[in-house]
C-alpha positions as CSV (number, residue, x, y, z in Angstrom):
1,M,0.1,-0.2,-0.1
2,K,2.8,2.3,0.7
3,K,4.5,2.0,-2.3
4,L,1.3,2.1,-4.1
5,L,0.7,5.7,-2.2
6,L,4.3,6.5,-3.4
7,C,3.8,5.8,-6.8
8,L,0.4,7.7,-7.2
9,C,2.1,10.9,-5.6
10,A,5.0,10.4,-8.3
11,T,2.7,10.3,-10.7
12,L,0.4,13.3,-9.7
13,M,3.9,15.5,-9.0
14,I,5.0,14.7,-12.9
15,I,1.4,15.5,-14.1
16,G,1.4,18.6,-12.5
17,C,5.1,19.7,-13.6
18,A,3.9,18.7,-17.0
19,K,0.7,21.2,-16.7
20,T,3.3,24.0,-15.6
21,K,6.2,23.8,-17.6
22,D,7.2,26.5,-19.7
23,V,7.4,27.0,-23.5
24,Y,8.8,29.5,-25.7
25,M,7.2,31.8,-27.6
26,F,9.2,34.4,-30.3
27,T,7.1,37.3,-31.6
28,S,7.5,38.2,-35.0
29,H,6.0,40.2,-38.1
30,R,5.5,39.1,-41.8
31,E,6.4,41.8,-44.4
32,P,5.2,44.4,-45.3
33,A,4.2,44.4,-41.7
34,L,0.5,45.4,-42.2
35,D,-1.6,42.4,-41.0
36,G,-0.1,42.3,-37.3
37,L,1.1,40.3,-34.8
38,H,2.6,36.8,-35.4
39,F,4.0,33.9,-33.0
40,L,6.5,31.4,-33.2
41,Y,6.6,28.4,-30.6
42,S,9.1,26.2,-29.3
43,Y,9.6,23.6,-26.6
44,D,13.2,23.6,-26.8
45,G,14.4,27.1,-28.0
46,L,15.8,26.0,-31.1
47,H,12.9,24.2,-33.2
48,W,10.2,26.4,-34.5
49,D,6.9,26.2,-35.5
50,S,4.4,28.9,-36.1
51,L,0.8,29.8,-35.0
52,P,-1.5,30.8,-38.2
53,G,-2.7,34.1,-38.5
54,S,-2.2,37.3,-37.2
55,W,-3.2,38.1,-32.9
56,L,-3.6,41.7,-33.3
57,R,-4.1,43.8,-36.2
58,P,-2.8,47.3,-36.5
59,E,-5.2,50.1,-35.6
60,I,-3.3,53.0,-34.9
61,G,-0.4,55.4,-36.8
62,N,0.8,55.9,-40.0
63,K,-2.3,58.0,-41.1
64,E,-1.2,61.5,-41.3
65,L,1.8,63.5,-43.6
66,Y,4.1,64.5,-41.5
67,Q,7.5,67.3,-41.9
68,N,10.3,65.3,-42.8
69,Y,13.4,67.2,-40.9
70,L,15.8,65.7,-43.4
71,T,14.4,67.5,-46.3
72,N,12.6,70.0,-44.6
73,R,9.5,69.2,-46.8
74,V,5.8,67.4,-45.8
75,D,6.2,64.0,-47.2
76,T,3.7,60.8,-47.1
77,P,4.6,57.8,-44.5
78,K,5.4,54.3,-46.4
79,F,1.7,52.5,-46.9
80,Y,-0.2,55.3,-46.0
81,P,-2.6,55.2,-44.7
82,Q,-2.7,51.9,-43.8
83,S,-1.3,50.9,-39.9
84,M,1.6,49.0,-39.3
85,M,2.6,46.8,-36.5
86,R,6.9,45.9,-37.6
87,D,9.5,44.7,-34.4
88,P,7.1,43.5,-31.8
89,S,8.2,42.9,-28.6
90,I,7.0,41.3,-25.5
91,L,7.2,41.2,-22.4
92,Q,5.4,39.3,-18.9
93,G,5.2,41.1,-15.9
94,P,5.4,40.4,-12.8
95,D,1.2,39.9,-12.7
96,G,1.1,38.1,-15.2
97,T,0.2,40.8,-18.1
98,F,1.9,41.0,-21.4
99,H,3.4,43.8,-22.5
100,L,3.6,44.8,-26.1
101,V,5.3,47.7,-28.0
102,W,6.3,47.9,-31.4
103,T,7.4,50.4,-34.6
104,L,4.3,52.2,-36.1
105,S,5.9,53.3,-39.3
106,W,8.9,53.5,-41.5
107,N,8.8,57.1,-41.2
108,G,6.5,60.0,-39.7
109,E,6.0,58.7,-36.2
110,Q,7.7,60.3,-33.2
111,A,5.9,57.5,-31.4
112,F,5.6,53.8,-30.5
113,G,2.6,51.3,-30.4
114,Y,1.6,49.4,-27.2
115,A,-1.0,47.1,-26.2
116,S,-1.2,44.7,-23.3
117,S,-3.1,41.0,-23.0
118,K,-3.7,38.4,-19.8
119,D,-3.5,35.8,-22.6
120,L,-1.9,36.9,-25.9
121,I,-5.7,35.9,-27.6
122,H,-7.5,39.3,-26.0
123,W,-5.9,42.8,-26.2
124,S,-6.4,46.0,-24.8
125,E,-7.2,49.3,-26.5
126,Q,-4.1,50.3,-29.1
127,R,-2.2,53.3,-27.5
128,K,0.7,56.0,-29.4
129,I,3.1,56.4,-26.6
130,D,4.9,59.6,-27.7
131,V,8.8,59.5,-27.0
132,M,10.0,62.1,-29.4
133,K,7.7,64.9,-29.8
134,D,10.2,67.5,-28.6
135,S,13.0,66.4,-31.3
136,T,13.9,66.7,-34.8
137,T,13.5,63.0,-35.8
138,N,11.3,61.4,-38.4
139,N,11.3,57.7,-36.4
140,V,10.6,55.8,-33.4
141,W,12.4,51.9,-34.5
142,A,12.0,48.8,-32.9
143,P,11.2,49.4,-29.4
144,E,12.5,46.7,-27.0
145,L,11.3,46.2,-23.6
146,F,13.3,45.3,-20.2
147,Y,12.2,44.8,-16.9
148,D,14.4,45.6,-14.2
149,E,13.5,43.6,-10.8
150,D,15.6,46.2,-8.7
151,Q,13.2,49.0,-9.5
152,Q,10.5,47.5,-10.2
153,L,10.7,49.4,-13.8
154,Y,10.0,48.5,-17.2
155,Y,12.6,50.3,-20.1
156,I,11.4,50.7,-23.5
157,I,14.8,51.7,-25.3
158,W,14.6,52.0,-29.3
159,S,16.5,53.8,-32.3
160,S,15.9,57.5,-33.7
161,A,17.2,59.1,-36.9
162,I,19.8,62.3,-35.8
163,P,20.0,65.6,-38.0
164,R,23.1,65.7,-40.7
165,E,24.8,68.4,-38.3
166,R,25.1,66.1,-36.1
167,Y,26.9,63.4,-37.8
168,T,30.3,62.3,-36.6
169,D,33.2,61.2,-39.0
170,A,32.7,57.9,-38.1
171,D,28.6,58.4,-39.2
172,K,29.9,59.6,-42.4
173,L,31.8,56.3,-43.4
174,G,28.2,55.4,-44.0
175,T,26.2,56.6,-46.9
176,N,22.4,55.9,-44.9
177,G,21.0,58.2,-42.5
178,C,22.0,57.6,-38.7
179,H,20.5,56.4,-35.6
180,R,21.3,56.9,-31.7
181,A,19.8,54.8,-29.1
182,Y,17.2,56.4,-26.8
183,Y,14.9,55.1,-23.6
184,T,12.3,55.8,-21.3
185,T,11.1,54.0,-18.1
186,T,7.8,53.4,-16.4
187,K,5.9,51.5,-13.8
188,D,2.5,51.2,-15.1
189,F,2.7,51.9,-19.1
190,K,0.6,55.0,-18.2
191,T,3.0,57.5,-16.9
192,F,6.5,58.1,-18.5
193,A,9.6,59.3,-17.6
194,P,11.3,62.3,-20.3
195,T,13.0,60.6,-23.4
196,R,16.6,60.3,-22.8
197,P,19.6,58.9,-24.8
198,Y,20.4,55.5,-24.3
199,Y,23.2,54.4,-26.0
200,D,26.1,56.4,-28.5
201,P,29.0,54.3,-29.8
202,G,29.7,57.6,-31.9
203,F,28.0,56.1,-35.2
204,N,25.0,55.0,-36.8
205,S,23.2,52.4,-34.1
206,I,19.9,50.6,-34.0
207,D,18.0,47.5,-32.8
208,G,19.7,47.4,-29.6
209,F,18.6,44.6,-27.1
210,L,19.1,44.5,-23.5
211,L,20.0,41.9,-21.5
212,K,20.8,40.6,-17.7
213,R,23.5,38.2,-16.9
214,G,23.9,38.8,-13.3
215,K,24.2,41.3,-10.4
216,K,25.9,44.8,-12.0
217,D,26.0,42.5,-15.4
218,Y,24.3,43.8,-18.4
219,V,24.7,43.3,-22.2
220,L,23.8,45.4,-24.6
221,I,23.1,43.5,-28.2
222,I,22.9,46.4,-30.9
223,K,23.7,47.0,-34.8
224,D,26.3,49.1,-36.4
225,N,24.2,50.1,-39.1
226,R,26.5,52.0,-41.4
227,K,26.2,51.2,-45.1
228,P,28.1,50.0,-47.4
229,G,30.7,47.9,-45.5
230,Y,29.3,47.2,-42.1
231,S,25.8,46.4,-40.8
232,D,27.3,44.2,-38.0
233,L,26.1,43.0,-34.7
234,F,28.0,43.7,-31.6
235,C,28.0,43.6,-27.5
236,A,28.5,46.3,-25.0
237,F,28.7,46.2,-21.5
238,G,27.1,47.8,-18.4
239,E,26.5,47.9,-14.9
240,S,23.5,49.1,-14.2
241,P,20.3,48.8,-17.3
242,E,20.8,52.4,-18.2
243,G,24.7,51.9,-18.5
244,P,27.0,53.4,-19.8
245,F,28.1,50.5,-21.6
246,S,31.8,50.4,-22.8
247,N,34.1,47.2,-24.1
248,P,32.5,46.4,-27.1
249,S,33.1,43.0,-28.4
250,V,34.2,41.7,-31.7
251,K,31.0,41.6,-34.5
252,F,29.7,38.3,-34.7
253,A,27.2,37.6,-37.4
254,P,27.3,37.9,-41.0
255,T,26.9,41.5,-42.8
256,Y,23.8,42.7,-43.1
257,S,22.2,41.3,-39.7
258,E,19.8,43.1,-37.7
259,G,17.0,42.5,-35.1
260,P,18.9,40.8,-32.6
261,C,17.5,39.0,-29.5
262,A,19.2,36.7,-27.3
263,V,17.3,33.5,-25.0
264,K,19.7,31.5,-22.2
265,L,19.0,27.5,-22.4
266,G,21.4,26.3,-20.2
267,D,24.4,27.5,-19.7
268,E,24.6,29.2,-22.9
269,W,23.2,32.2,-24.7
270,I,21.5,31.5,-28.3
271,I,21.4,35.2,-30.2
272,Y,19.2,35.2,-32.8
273,F,19.2,37.7,-35.6
274,D,17.6,38.7,-39.0
275,V,19.9,38.2,-42.1
276,Y,17.7,40.1,-44.0
277,R,19.2,40.2,-47.3
278,Q,19.5,36.4,-47.4
279,G,16.3,35.8,-46.5
280,R,16.7,33.9,-43.2
281,Y,17.3,33.8,-39.3
282,G,20.7,33.1,-38.1
283,A,22.2,32.2,-34.3
284,V,25.0,32.3,-32.7
285,S,25.7,30.8,-29.1
286,T,27.9,32.0,-26.5
287,R,28.6,32.1,-22.8
288,D,30.4,35.0,-22.3
289,F,29.5,37.5,-25.2
290,K,33.3,37.8,-26.3
291,T,33.5,34.3,-28.3
292,F,30.6,33.1,-30.6
293,T,30.1,30.2,-32.2
294,P,27.7,30.0,-35.3
295,A,24.5,27.8,-34.4
296,D,22.8,28.0,-37.8
297,D,22.7,24.3,-38.2
298,R,21.4,23.6,-34.8
299,I,18.0,25.8,-35.4
300,S,15.0,25.9,-37.5
301,I,12.7,28.8,-38.3
302,P,9.7,29.1,-40.6
303,A,10.5,31.1,-43.9
304,G,9.1,34.6,-43.4
305,H,9.8,35.2,-39.9
306,K,10.6,38.6,-39.2
307,H,12.1,40.9,-36.1
308,G,10.9,39.8,-32.8
309,T,12.1,38.8,-29.3
310,V,11.6,35.8,-27.8
311,F,9.9,34.8,-24.4
312,K,8.6,32.1,-21.9
313,V,4.7,31.3,-21.5
314,K,3.2,28.5,-19.0
315,E,2.4,25.9,-21.9
316,S,-1.4,26.2,-21.0
317,V,-1.4,29.1,-22.7
318,L,0.2,28.0,-25.9
319,K,-2.6,25.6,-25.4
320,K,-5.4,28.0,-25.7
321,M,-4.1,29.6,-28.4
322,L,-3.6,26.6,-30.9
323,N,-7.2,25.8,-29.8
324,K,-8.2,29.3,-30.6
């Protein structure tokens, strides 16, 4: 009888663990980013499948003509007047709420989009969060979410174009427009701190992704966006989520890669990125963010997946989405 009870308890524990285990989700958009939020899912963080359809269609942004600060004329946004949802980033807060931010427009918006959900199926009203209204920029690109547990504070980091009079000699090595990283913080997604510069390596850079390895140990993965001849990913290191960041790593991805994000699997980190000119996703593995090993042969990602971030959910969340 005692053995039977022990076996029964063990079985119930296994069932309980199975019900609460985590799975990985990967946010995504599909070009030209007019149909909204897409997802991939994975049980091991390496092999991914698509969740069919769009889970939130864009309703805001990209609907007005704008003053182009580079040309000093009124311009029409790309795909006007259709709303866009590019570069979706999702983070689950301590209360279980999923927070989503995204790029509203190629050019013409000085804000990012925001919505929230409890289950990734039903979403709140979409809102524009103005962050660059007092600046001479045409865009807010690829906002990324980071939650600092010590401060109980959400960081939103993005890139915006700077005026030509601010270009450095290093900026001028490229022939395209130049960007720098900015950020704001919030505790409730209702009130936001004033926008401040985030990271400036002295040259055109976009697509910053922040992660924490340990106490006073933060890594910023970001793209050198000078073209032609650069367009590479590298890491910078700091003791605070606000930086300052220094000691850049070697560049570790194929030229013309962007949209990096990282996920920890065991004792290694996998950094995903969009090798956009080749029309595919790539990855490297690292333990110290200074040496990197190609991992393309270890991953499988559906075609068409574009710039997103990885996060964990309970398997029950995924199953409800699959049933939906």
